[in-house]
PQR file with spaces between the fields and no chain letter, atoms N, CA, C, O and H, PARSE charges and radii, in Angstrom:
ATOM       1  N    MET     1       4.413   -1.448    0.600 -0.4000 1.5000
ATOM       2  CA   MET     1       3.137   -1.982   -0.219 -0.0000 2.0000
ATOM       3  C    MET     1       2.695   -2.786    0.463  0.5500 1.7000
ATOM       4  O    MET     1       1.530   -2.626    0.827 -0.5500 1.4000
ATOM       5  N    GLU     2       3.635   -4.289    1.031 -0.4000 1.5000
ATOM       6  CA   GLU     2       3.289   -5.344    1.760 -0.0000 2.0000
ATOM       7  C    GLU     2       1.989   -4.844    2.771  0.5500 1.7000
ATOM       8  O    GLU     2       0.854   -5.234    2.501 -0.5500 1.4000
ATOM       9  H    GLU     2       4.581   -4.419    0.735  0.4000 1.0000
ATOM      10  N    LEU     3       2.265   -3.857    4.080 -0.4000 1.5000
ATOM      11  CA   LEU     3       1.702   -3.766    5.022 -0.0000 2.0000
ATOM      12  C    LEU     3       0.413   -2.891    4.667  0.5500 1.7000
ATOM      13  O    LEU     3      -0.552   -3.334    5.290 -0.5500 1.4000
ATOM      14  H    LEU     3       3.188   -3.540    4.300  0.4000 1.0000
ATOM      15  N    ALA     4       0.118   -1.918    3.959 -0.4000 1.5000
ATOM      16  CA   ALA     4      -0.898   -1.656    3.136 -0.0000 2.0000
ATOM      17  C    ALA     4      -1.762   -2.176    2.707  0.5500 1.7000
ATOM      18  O    ALA     4      -2.889   -1.681    2.706 -0.5500 1.4000
ATOM      19  H    ALA     4       0.902   -1.558    3.453  0.4000 1.0000
ATOM      20  N    ALA     5      -1.429   -3.527    2.135 -0.4000 1.5000
ATOM      21  CA   ALA     5      -2.505   -4.269    1.320 -0.0000 2.0000
ATOM      22  C    ALA     5      -3.151   -5.659    2.930  0.5500 1.7000
ATOM      23  O    ALA     5      -4.094   -6.446    3.007 -0.5500 1.4000
ATOM      24  H    ALA     5      -0.514   -3.929    2.136  0.4000 1.0000
ATOM      25  N    LYS     6      -2.126   -5.318    3.791 -0.4000 1.5000
ATOM      26  CA   LYS     6      -2.816   -5.886    4.381 -0.0000 2.0000
ATOM      27  C    LYS     6      -3.906   -5.351    5.375  0.5500 1.7000
ATOM      28  O    LYS     6      -4.792   -6.054    5.862 -0.5500 1.4000
ATOM      29  H    LYS     6      -1.360   -4.679    3.729  0.4000 1.0000
ATOM      30  N    ILE     7      -3.714   -3.948    5.622 -0.4000 1.5000
ATOM      31  CA   ILE     7      -3.883   -3.702    6.412 -0.0000 2.0000
ATOM      32  C    ILE     7      -5.651   -3.242    6.042  0.5500 1.7000
ATOM      33  O    ILE     7      -6.571   -2.901    6.785 -0.5500 1.4000
ATOM      34  H    ILE     7      -2.995   -3.377    5.227  0.4000 1.0000
ATOM      35  N    PHE     8      -5.542   -3.469    4.250 -0.4000 1.5000
ATOM      36  CA   PHE     8      -6.774   -2.941    3.621 -0.0000 2.0000
ATOM      37  C    PHE     8      -7.654   -4.006    3.052  0.5500 1.7000
ATOM      38  O    PHE     8      -8.521   -3.755    2.215 -0.5500 1.4000
ATOM      39  H    PHE     8      -4.795   -3.746    3.646  0.4000 1.0000
ATOM      40  N    ILE     9      -7.432   -5.116    3.491 -0.4000 1.5000
ATOM      41  CA   ILE     9      -7.746   -6.239    3.310 -0.0000 2.0000
ATOM      42  C    ILE     9      -8.495   -6.485    4.706  0.5500 1.7000
ATOM      43  O    ILE     9      -9.638   -6.935    4.771 -0.5500 1.4000
ATOM      44  H    ILE     9      -6.728   -5.320    4.172  0.4000 1.0000
ATOM      45  N    ILE    10      -7.416   -6.003    6.241 -0.4000 1.5000
ATOM      46  CA   ILE    10      -7.988   -6.601    7.076 -0.0000 2.0000
ATOM      47  C    ILE    10      -9.126   -5.801    6.992  0.5500 1.7000
ATOM      48  O    ILE    10     -10.148   -6.483    6.925 -0.5500 1.4000
ATOM      49  H    ILE    10      -6.487   -5.637    6.189  0.4000 1.0000
ATOM      50  N    ILE    11      -9.445   -3.759    6.958 -0.4000 1.5000
ATOM      51  CA   ILE    11     -10.526   -3.624    7.080 -0.0000 2.0000
ATOM      52  C    ILE    11     -11.515   -3.970    5.973  0.5500 1.7000
ATOM      53  O    ILE    11     -12.552   -3.326    6.130 -0.5500 1.4000
ATOM      54  H    ILE    11      -8.614   -3.205    7.013  0.4000 1.0000
ATOM      55  N    GLY    12     -11.548   -4.819    4.841 -0.4000 1.5000
ATOM      56  CA   GLY    12     -12.403   -5.386    4.029 -0.0000 2.0000
ATOM      57  C    GLY    12     -13.023   -6.066    4.936  0.5500 1.7000
ATOM      58  O    GLY    12     -14.199   -6.086    5.299 -0.5500 1.4000
ATOM      59  H    GLY    12     -10.706   -5.343    4.714  0.4000 1.0000
ATOM      60  N    MET    13     -11.771   -6.811    5.371 -0.4000 1.5000
ATOM      61  CA   MET    13     -12.882   -8.264    6.050 -0.0000 2.0000
ATOM      62  C    MET    13     -13.708   -7.779    7.319  0.5500 1.7000
ATOM      63  O    MET    13     -14.690   -8.434    7.667 -0.5500 1.4000
ATOM      64  H    MET    13     -10.815   -6.795    5.077  0.4000 1.0000
ATOM      65  N    ILE    14     -13.257   -6.449    8.131 -0.4000 1.5000
ATOM      66  CA   ILE    14     -14.367   -6.450    9.421 -0.0000 2.0000
ATOM      67  C    ILE    14     -15.759   -5.777    8.672  0.5500 1.7000
ATOM      68  O    ILE    14     -16.937   -6.058    8.893 -0.5500 1.4000
ATOM      69  H    ILE    14     -12.458   -5.917    7.848  0.4000 1.0000
ATOM      70  N    CYS    15     -15.144   -4.709    7.630 -0.4000 1.5000
ATOM      71  CA   CYS    15     -16.400   -4.218    6.952 -0.0000 2.0000
ATOM      72  C    CYS    15     -17.351   -4.881    6.589  0.5500 1.7000
ATOM      73  O    CYS    15     -18.527   -4.562    6.765 -0.5500 1.4000
ATOM      74  H    CYS    15     -14.187   -4.480    7.450  0.4000 1.0000
ATOM      75  N    GLY    16     -16.922   -5.960    5.995 -0.4000 1.5000
ATOM      76  CA   GLY    16     -17.718   -7.394    5.088 -0.0000 2.0000
ATOM      77  C    GLY    16     -18.076   -8.427    6.010  0.5500 1.7000
ATOM      78  O    GLY    16     -18.267   -9.534    5.505 -0.5500 1.4000
ATOM      79  H    GLY    16     -15.967   -6.219    5.852  0.4000 1.0000
ATOM      80  N    PHE    17     -18.205   -8.322    7.194 -0.4000 1.5000
ATOM      81  CA   PHE    17     -17.770   -9.861    8.394 -0.0000 2.0000
ATOM      82  C    PHE    17     -19.296  -10.495    8.274  0.5500 1.7000
ATOM      83  O    PHE    17     -19.528  -11.536    8.887 -0.5500 1.4000
ATOM      84  H    PHE    17     -18.050   -7.424    7.604  0.4000 1.0000
ATOM      85  N    TRP    18     -20.399   -9.832    7.438 -0.4000 1.5000
ATOM      86  CA   TRP    18     -21.528  -10.304    7.521 -0.0000 2.0000
ATOM      87  C    TRP    18     -21.779  -11.342    6.375  0.5500 1.7000
ATOM      88  O    TRP    18     -22.654  -12.207    6.386 -0.5500 1.4000
ATOM      89  H    TRP    18     -20.210   -8.986    6.940  0.4000 1.0000
ATOM      90  N    MET    19     -20.839  -11.103    5.360 -0.4000 1.5000
ATOM      91  CA   MET    19     -20.468  -11.989    3.985 -0.0000 2.0000
ATOM      92  C    MET    19     -19.903  -12.990    3.938  0.5500 1.7000
ATOM      93  O    MET    19     -18.980  -12.742    4.713 -0.5500 1.4000
ATOM      94  H    MET    19     -20.128  -10.401    5.351  0.4000 1.0000
ATOM      95  N    ILE    20     -19.724  -14.099    3.563 -0.4000 1.5000
ATOM      96  CA   ILE    20     -18.695  -15.228    3.905 -0.0000 2.0000
ATOM      97  C    ILE    20     -17.818  -15.010    2.519  0.5500 1.7000
ATOM      98  O    ILE    20     -16.903  -15.831    2.446 -0.5500 1.4000
ATOM      99  H    ILE    20     -20.474  -14.300    2.933  0.4000 1.0000
ATOM     100  N    LEU    21     -17.874  -14.228    1.567 -0.4000 1.5000
ATOM     101  CA   LEU    21     -16.886  -13.950    0.531 -0.0000 2.0000
ATOM     102  C    LEU    21     -15.507  -12.954    1.151  0.5500 1.7000
ATOM     103  O    LEU    21     -14.317  -13.239    1.015 -0.5500 1.4000
ATOM     104  H    LEU    21     -18.617  -13.561    1.626  0.4000 1.0000
ATOM     105  N    PRO    22     -15.899  -12.112    1.634 -0.5600 1.5000
ATOM     106  CA   PRO    22     -14.757  -11.246    2.070  0.2800 2.0000
ATOM     107  C    PRO    22     -13.612  -11.665    2.959  0.5500 1.7000
ATOM     108  O    PRO    22     -12.443  -11.279    2.990 -0.5500 1.4000
ATOM     109  N    LEU    23     -14.370  -12.699    3.785 -0.4000 1.5000
ATOM     110  CA   LEU    23     -13.843  -13.312    5.107 -0.0000 2.0000
ATOM     111  C    LEU    23     -12.982  -14.761    4.284  0.5500 1.7000
ATOM     112  O    LEU    23     -11.913  -15.006    4.842 -0.5500 1.4000
ATOM     113  H    LEU    23     -15.320  -13.013    3.759  0.4000 1.0000
ATOM     114  N    VAL    24     -13.211  -15.422    3.439 -0.4000 1.5000
ATOM     115  CA   VAL    24     -12.908  -16.481    2.968 -0.0000 2.0000
ATOM     116  C    VAL    24     -11.705  -16.023    2.083  0.5500 1.7000
ATOM     117  O    VAL    24     -10.645  -16.648    2.115 -0.5500 1.4000
ATOM     118  H    VAL    24     -14.079  -15.223    2.986  0.4000 1.0000
ATOM     119  N    PHE    25     -11.907  -14.774    1.185 -0.4000 1.5000
ATOM     120  CA   PHE    25     -10.785  -14.513    0.157 -0.0000 2.0000
ATOM     121  C    PHE    25      -9.802  -13.617    1.528  0.5500 1.7000
ATOM     122  O    PHE    25      -8.605  -13.656    1.810 -0.5500 1.4000
ATOM     123  H    PHE    25     -12.768  -14.267    1.159  0.4000 1.0000
ATOM     124  N    GLY    26     -10.383  -13.241    1.829 -0.4000 1.5000
ATOM     125  CA   GLY    26      -9.064  -12.059    2.742 -0.0000 2.0000
ATOM     126  C    GLY    26      -8.264  -12.658    3.715  0.5500 1.7000
ATOM     127  O    GLY    26      -7.253  -12.086    4.122 -0.5500 1.4000
ATOM     128  H    GLY    26     -11.355  -13.209    1.600  0.4000 1.0000
ATOM     129  N    PHE    27      -8.762  -14.218    4.307 -0.4000 1.5000
ATOM     130  CA   PHE    27      -7.708  -15.294    5.110 -0.0000 2.0000
ATOM     131  C    PHE    27      -7.082  -15.857    3.736  0.5500 1.7000
ATOM     132  O    PHE    27      -6.062  -16.416    4.138 -0.5500 1.4000
ATOM     133  H    PHE    27      -9.584  -14.682    3.976  0.4000 1.0000
ATOM     134  N    ILE    28      -7.121  -16.000    2.509 -0.4000 1.5000
ATOM     135  CA   ILE    28      -6.370  -16.479    1.749 -0.0000 2.0000
ATOM     136  C    ILE    28      -5.236  -15.954    1.386  0.5500 1.7000
ATOM     137  O    ILE    28      -4.104  -16.401    1.201 -0.5500 1.4000
ATOM     138  H    ILE    28      -7.950  -15.545    2.183  0.4000 1.0000
ATOM     139  N    ALA    29      -5.914  -14.540    1.285 -0.4000 1.5000
ATOM     140  CA   ALA    29      -4.953  -13.529    0.624 -0.0000 2.0000
ATOM     141  C    ALA    29      -3.978  -13.068    1.476  0.5500 1.7000
ATOM     142  O    ALA    29      -2.810  -13.050    1.086 -0.5500 1.4000
ATOM     143  H    ALA    29      -6.833  -14.177    1.435  0.4000 1.0000
ATOM     144  N    LEU    30      -4.319  -12.637    2.745 -0.4000 1.5000
ATOM     145  CA   LEU    30      -3.429  -12.595    3.944 -0.0000 2.0000
ATOM     146  C    LEU    30      -2.501  -13.922    3.952  0.5500 1.7000
ATOM     147  O    LEU    30      -1.281  -13.761    3.990 -0.5500 1.4000
ATOM     148  H    LEU    30      -5.268  -12.651    3.061  0.4000 1.0000
ATOM     149  N    GLY    31      -3.121  -15.420    3.913 -0.4000 1.5000
ATOM     150  CA   GLY    31      -1.796  -15.903    3.996 -0.0000 2.0000
ATOM     151  C    GLY    31      -0.591  -16.046    2.361  0.5500 1.7000
ATOM     152  O    GLY    31       0.584  -16.396    2.249 -0.5500 1.4000
ATOM     153  H    GLY    31      -4.112  -15.551    3.883  0.4000 1.0000
ATOM     154  N    LYS    32      -1.240  -15.756    1.732 -0.4000 1.5000
ATOM     155  CA   LYS    32      -0.356  -16.151    0.172 -0.0000 2.0000
ATOM     156  C    LYS    32       0.037  -14.743    0.478  0.5500 1.7000
ATOM     157  O    LYS    32       0.548  -14.610   -0.634 -0.5500 1.4000
ATOM     158  H    LYS    32      -2.195  -15.472    1.823  0.4000 1.0000
ATOM     159  N    ILE    33       0.199  -13.801    0.926 -0.4000 1.5000
ATOM     160  CA   ILE    33       1.118  -12.737    1.002 -0.0000 2.0000
ATOM     161  C    ILE    33       2.646  -12.913    2.187  0.5500 1.7000
ATOM     162  O    ILE    33       3.856  -12.718    2.073 -0.5500 1.4000
ATOM     163  H    ILE    33      -0.216  -13.909    1.830  0.4000 1.0000
ATOM     164  N    LYS    34       1.911  -13.286    3.053 -0.4000 1.5000
ATOM     165  CA   LYS    34       3.012  -13.875    4.421 -0.0000 2.0000
ATOM     166  C    LYS    34       3.513  -14.986    3.578  0.5500 1.7000
ATOM     167  O    LYS    34       4.479  -15.445    4.188 -0.5500 1.4000
ATOM     168  H    LYS    34       0.928  -13.445    3.145  0.4000 1.0000
ATOM     169  N    ARG    35       3.400  -15.404    2.881 -0.4000 1.5000
ATOM     170  CA   ARG    35       4.131  -16.764    1.978 -0.0000 2.0000
ATOM     171  C    ARG    35       4.730  -16.521    1.338  0.5500 1.7000
ATOM     172  O    ARG    35       5.711  -17.254    1.216 -0.5500 1.4000
ATOM     173  H    ARG    35       2.616  -15.031    2.385  0.4000 1.0000
ATOM     174  N    GLY    36       4.594  -15.109    0.285 -0.4000 1.5000
ATOM     175  CA   GLY    36       5.291  -14.172   -0.812 -0.0000 2.0000
ATOM     176  C    GLY    36       4.487  -15.562   -2.425  0.5500 1.7000
ATOM     177  O    GLY    36       4.878  -15.850   -3.556 -0.5500 1.4000
ATOM     178  H    GLY    36       3.797  -14.512    0.384  0.4000 1.0000
ATOM     179  N    GLU    37       3.777  -15.815   -1.909 -0.4000 1.5000
ATOM     180  CA   GLU    37       2.618  -16.935   -3.167 -0.0000 2.0000
ATOM     181  C    GLU    37       1.686  -15.983   -4.043  0.5500 1.7000
ATOM     182  O    GLU    37       0.839  -16.397   -4.835 -0.5500 1.4000
ATOM     183  H    GLU    37       3.460  -15.582   -0.990  0.4000 1.0000
ATOM     184  N    VAL    38       2.006  -14.484   -3.750 -0.4000 1.5000
ATOM     185  CA   VAL    38       1.035  -13.411   -4.616 -0.0000 2.0000
ATOM     186  C    VAL    38       1.247  -13.502   -6.221  0.5500 1.7000
ATOM     187  O    VAL    38       2.303  -13.424   -6.848 -0.5500 1.4000
ATOM     188  H    VAL    38       2.695  -14.147   -3.107  0.4000 1.0000
ATOM     189  N    THR    39      -0.146  -13.700   -6.721 -0.4000 1.5000
ATOM     190  CA   THR    39      -0.556  -13.905   -7.970 -0.0000 2.0000
ATOM     191  C    THR    39      -1.450  -13.259   -8.164  0.5500 1.7000
ATOM     192  O    THR    39      -2.284  -12.937   -7.318 -0.5500 1.4000
ATOM     193  H    THR    39      -1.004  -13.763   -6.211  0.4000 1.0000
ATOM     194  N    VAL    40      -1.438  -12.856   -9.669 -0.4000 1.5000
ATOM     195  CA   VAL    40      -2.474  -11.708  -10.486 -0.0000 2.0000
ATOM     196  C    VAL    40      -3.805  -12.319  -10.157  0.5500 1.7000
ATOM     197  O    VAL    40      -4.778  -11.618   -9.880 -0.5500 1.4000
ATOM     198  H    VAL    40      -0.760  -13.118  -10.356  0.4000 1.0000
ATOM     199  N    VAL    41      -3.846  -13.784  -10.194 -0.4000 1.5000
ATOM     200  CA   VAL    41      -5.566  -14.190   -9.926 -0.0000 2.0000
ATOM     201  C    VAL    41      -6.026  -13.885   -8.531  0.5500 1.7000
ATOM     202  O    VAL    41      -7.191  -13.637   -8.221 -0.5500 1.4000
ATOM     203  H    VAL    41      -3.056  -14.353  -10.419  0.4000 1.0000
ATOM     204  N    TRP    42      -5.105  -13.924   -7.807 -0.4000 1.5000
ATOM     205  CA   TRP    42      -5.614  -13.504   -5.958 -0.0000 2.0000
ATOM     206  C    TRP    42      -5.712  -12.227   -5.771  0.5500 1.7000
ATOM     207  O    TRP    42      -6.412  -11.698   -4.908 -0.5500 1.4000
ATOM     208  H    TRP    42      -4.159  -14.126   -8.059  0.4000 1.0000
ATOM     209  N    ALA    43      -4.882  -11.558   -6.725 -0.4000 1.5000
ATOM     210  CA   ALA    43      -5.090  -10.109   -6.201 -0.0000 2.0000
ATOM     211  C    ALA    43      -6.071   -9.692   -7.022  0.5500 1.7000
ATOM     212  O    ALA    43      -6.692   -8.805   -6.436 -0.5500 1.4000
ATOM     213  H    ALA    43      -4.314  -11.987   -7.426  0.4000 1.0000
ATOM     214  N    VAL    44      -6.719   -9.991   -8.587 -0.4000 1.5000
ATOM     215  CA   VAL    44      -8.108   -9.956   -8.693 -0.0000 2.0000
ATOM     216  C    VAL    44      -9.224  -10.137   -7.924  0.5500 1.7000
ATOM     217  O    VAL    44     -10.122   -9.355   -7.613 -0.5500 1.4000
ATOM     218  H    VAL    44      -6.214  -10.711   -9.063  0.4000 1.0000
ATOM     219  N    LEU    45      -8.989  -11.549   -7.607 -0.4000 1.5000
ATOM     220  CA   LEU    45      -9.948  -11.805   -6.288 -0.0000 2.0000
ATOM     221  C    LEU    45     -10.251  -10.971   -5.180  0.5500 1.7000
ATOM     222  O    LEU    45     -11.358  -10.580   -4.813 -0.5500 1.4000
ATOM     223  H    LEU    45      -8.260  -12.185   -7.860  0.4000 1.0000
ATOM     224  N    THR    46      -8.613  -10.643   -4.467 -0.4000 1.5000
ATOM     225  CA   THR    46      -9.188   -9.555   -3.698 -0.0000 2.0000
ATOM     226  C    THR    46      -9.636   -8.795   -3.723  0.5500 1.7000
ATOM     227  O    THR    46     -10.400   -8.480   -2.811 -0.5500 1.4000
ATOM     228  H    THR    46      -7.713  -10.961   -4.765  0.4000 1.0000
ATOM     229  N    LEU    47      -9.350   -7.751   -5.197 -0.4000 1.5000
ATOM     230  CA   LEU    47      -9.765   -6.697   -5.811 -0.0000 2.0000
ATOM     231  C    LEU    47     -11.551   -6.633   -5.865  0.5500 1.7000
ATOM     232  O    LEU    47     -12.219   -5.659   -5.517 -0.5500 1.4000
ATOM     233  H    LEU    47      -8.729   -8.007   -5.938  0.4000 1.0000
ATOM     234  N    LEU    48     -12.033   -7.811   -6.341 -0.4000 1.5000
ATOM     235  CA   LEU    48     -12.978   -8.061   -6.744 -0.0000 2.0000
ATOM     236  C    LEU    48     -14.513   -8.103   -4.941  0.5500 1.7000
ATOM     237  O    LEU    48     -15.559   -7.535   -4.629 -0.5500 1.4000
ATOM     238  H    LEU    48     -11.490   -8.601   -6.623  0.4000 1.0000
ATOM     239  N    PHE    49     -13.446   -9.310   -4.299 -0.4000 1.5000
ATOM     240  CA   PHE    49     -14.636   -9.436   -3.135 -0.0000 2.0000
ATOM     241  C    PHE    49     -14.135   -8.803   -1.498  0.5500 1.7000
ATOM     242  O    PHE    49     -14.703   -8.481   -0.455 -0.5500 1.4000
ATOM     243  H    PHE    49     -12.596   -9.772   -4.552  0.4000 1.0000
ATOM     244  N    CYS    50     -13.083   -8.847   -1.894 -0.4000 1.5000
ATOM     245  CA   CYS    50     -12.886   -8.439   -0.399 -0.0000 2.0000
ATOM     246  C    CYS    50     -12.327   -6.875    0.147  0.5500 1.7000
ATOM     247  O    CYS    50     -12.524   -6.348    1.242 -0.5500 1.4000
ATOM     248  H    CYS    50     -12.621   -9.109   -2.741  0.4000 1.0000
ATOM     249  N    SER    51     -11.475   -6.293   -1.179 -0.4000 1.5000
ATOM     250  CA   SER    51     -11.040   -4.631   -0.561 -0.0000 2.0000
ATOM     251  C    SER    51     -10.839   -4.324   -2.185  0.5500 1.7000
ATOM     252  O    SER    51     -10.544   -5.219   -2.976 -0.5500 1.4000
ATOM     253  H    SER    51     -11.315   -6.721   -2.069  0.4000 1.0000
ATOM     254  N    LEU    52     -10.981   -3.342   -2.460 -0.4000 1.5000
ATOM     255  CA   LEU    52     -10.638   -2.450   -3.784 -0.0000 2.0000
ATOM     256  C    LEU    52      -9.336   -2.452   -3.496  0.5500 1.7000
ATOM     257  O    LEU    52      -8.692   -3.195   -4.236 -0.5500 1.4000
ATOM     258  H    LEU    52     -11.221   -2.614   -1.817  0.4000 1.0000
ATOM     259  N    LEU    53      -8.456   -1.649   -2.346 -0.4000 1.5000
ATOM     260  CA   LEU    53      -7.506   -0.852   -2.152 -0.0000 2.0000
ATOM     261  C    LEU    53      -6.290   -1.833   -1.925  0.5500 1.7000
ATOM     262  O    LEU    53      -5.168   -1.886   -2.427 -0.5500 1.4000
ATOM     263  H    LEU    53      -8.979   -1.045   -1.745  0.4000 1.0000
ATOM     264  N    GLY    54      -6.942   -2.586   -0.980 -0.4000 1.5000
ATOM     265  CA   GLY    54      -5.924   -4.522   -0.625 -0.0000 2.0000
ATOM     266  C    GLY    54      -5.984   -5.056   -2.188  0.5500 1.7000
ATOM     267  O    GLY    54      -5.001   -5.782   -2.338 -0.5500 1.4000
ATOM     268  H    GLY    54      -7.854   -2.543   -0.572  0.4000 1.0000
ATOM     269  N    GLY    55      -6.610   -4.998   -3.189 -0.4000 1.5000
ATOM     270  CA   GLY    55      -6.396   -5.528   -4.161 -0.0000 2.0000
ATOM     271  C    GLY    55      -5.220   -5.258   -5.013  0.5500 1.7000
ATOM     272  O    GLY    55      -4.372   -5.947   -5.580 -0.5500 1.4000
ATOM     273  H    GLY    55      -7.409   -4.408   -3.067  0.4000 1.0000
ATOM     274  N    ILE    56      -5.593   -3.470   -4.842 -0.4000 1.5000
ATOM     275  CA   ILE    56      -4.645   -2.836   -6.043 -0.0000 2.0000
ATOM     276  C    ILE    56      -3.376   -2.567   -5.376  0.5500 1.7000
ATOM     277  O    ILE    56      -2.339   -2.534   -6.039 -0.5500 1.4000
ATOM     278  H    ILE    56      -6.282   -2.910   -4.381  0.4000 1.0000
ATOM     279  N    PHE    57      -3.374   -2.323   -3.802 -0.4000 1.5000
ATOM     280  CA   PHE    57      -1.924   -2.907   -3.445 -0.0000 2.0000
ATOM     281  C    PHE    57      -1.280   -4.149   -3.647  0.5500 1.7000
ATOM     282  O    PHE    57      -0.061   -4.136   -3.819 -0.5500 1.4000
ATOM     283  H    PHE    57      -4.216   -2.349   -3.263  0.4000 1.0000
ATOM     284  N    MET    58      -2.057   -5.497   -3.656 -0.4000 1.5000
ATOM     285  CA   MET    58      -1.758   -6.562   -4.237 -0.0000 2.0000
ATOM     286  C    MET    58      -0.990   -6.709   -5.435  0.5500 1.7000
ATOM     287  O    MET    58      -0.149   -7.608   -5.433 -0.5500 1.4000
ATOM     288  H    MET    58      -3.047   -5.508   -3.517  0.4000 1.0000
ATOM     289  N    PHE    59      -1.092   -6.129   -6.272 -0.4000 1.5000
ATOM     290  CA   PHE    59      -0.826   -6.061   -7.972 -0.0000 2.0000
ATOM     291  C    PHE    59       0.689   -5.642   -7.676  0.5500 1.7000
ATOM     292  O    PHE    59       1.464   -6.506   -8.086 -0.5500 1.4000
ATOM     293  H    PHE    59      -1.774   -5.399   -6.274  0.4000 1.0000
ATOM     294  N    PHE    60       1.314   -4.556   -7.079 -0.4000 1.5000
ATOM     295  CA   PHE    60       2.384   -3.907   -7.053 -0.0000 2.0000
ATOM     296  C    PHE    60       3.345   -4.993   -6.101  0.5500 1.7000
ATOM     297  O    PHE    60       4.560   -4.846   -6.236 -0.5500 1.4000
ATOM     298  H    PHE    60       0.684   -3.854   -6.746  0.4000 1.0000
ATOM     299  N    LEU    61       2.962   -5.875   -5.322 -0.4000 1.5000
ATOM     300  CA   LEU    61       3.895   -6.387   -4.947 -0.0000 2.0000
ATOM     301  C    LEU    61       4.926   -7.741   -5.751  0.5500 1.7000
ATOM     302  O    LEU    61       4.304   -8.189   -6.715 -0.5500 1.4000
ATOM     303  H    LEU    61       1.975   -5.994   -5.212  0.4000 1.0000
ATOM     304  N    PRO    62       5.802   -8.184   -5.626 -0.5600 1.5000
ATOM     305  CA   PRO    62       6.647   -9.230   -6.107  0.2800 2.0000
ATOM     306  C    PRO    62       5.709  -10.357   -6.197  0.5500 1.7000
ATOM     307  O    PRO    62       5.141  -10.842   -5.219 -0.5500 1.4000
ATOM     308  N    LYS    63       5.580  -10.723   -7.318 -0.4000 1.5000
ATOM     309  CA   LYS    63       4.816  -12.258   -8.280 -0.0000 2.0000
ATOM     310  C    LYS    63       5.908  -13.522   -7.627  0.5500 1.7000
ATOM     311  O    LYS    63       7.078  -13.489   -7.245 -0.5500 1.4000
ATOM     312  H    LYS    63       6.042  -10.328   -8.113  0.4000 1.0000
ATOM     313  N    LYS    64       5.178  -14.290   -7.696 -0.4000 1.5000
ATOM     314  CA   LYS    64       5.943  -15.449   -7.803 -0.0000 2.0000
ATOM     315  C    LYS    64       5.645  -16.131   -9.175  0.5500 1.7000
ATOM     316  O    LYS    64       4.513  -16.397   -9.579 -0.5500 1.4000
ATOM     317  H    LYS    64       4.228  -14.317   -8.006  0.4000 1.0000
ATOM     318  N    ALA    65       6.742  -16.363   -9.798 -0.4000 1.5000
ATOM     319  CA   ALA    65       6.751  -17.318  -10.810 -0.0000 2.0000
ATOM     320  C    ALA    65       6.268  -18.506  -11.115  0.5500 1.7000
ATOM     321  O    ALA    65       6.547  -19.027  -12.195 -0.5500 1.4000
ATOM     322  H    ALA    65       7.662  -16.147   -9.470  0.4000 1.0000
């Protein structure tokens, strides 16, 4: 799931490069996934502003307490 989330976030960043929000939230979300600090808040922000599928896959990643 982690790889699928990363791929769809990157695709969302590439498709929405002309807007600032997908780039900002995409880079932050990728960093959170890499460090294992995924929270529901970042999954929702990614879902809304970056990538629909990437945000959905982030919901299934293990959450940090």
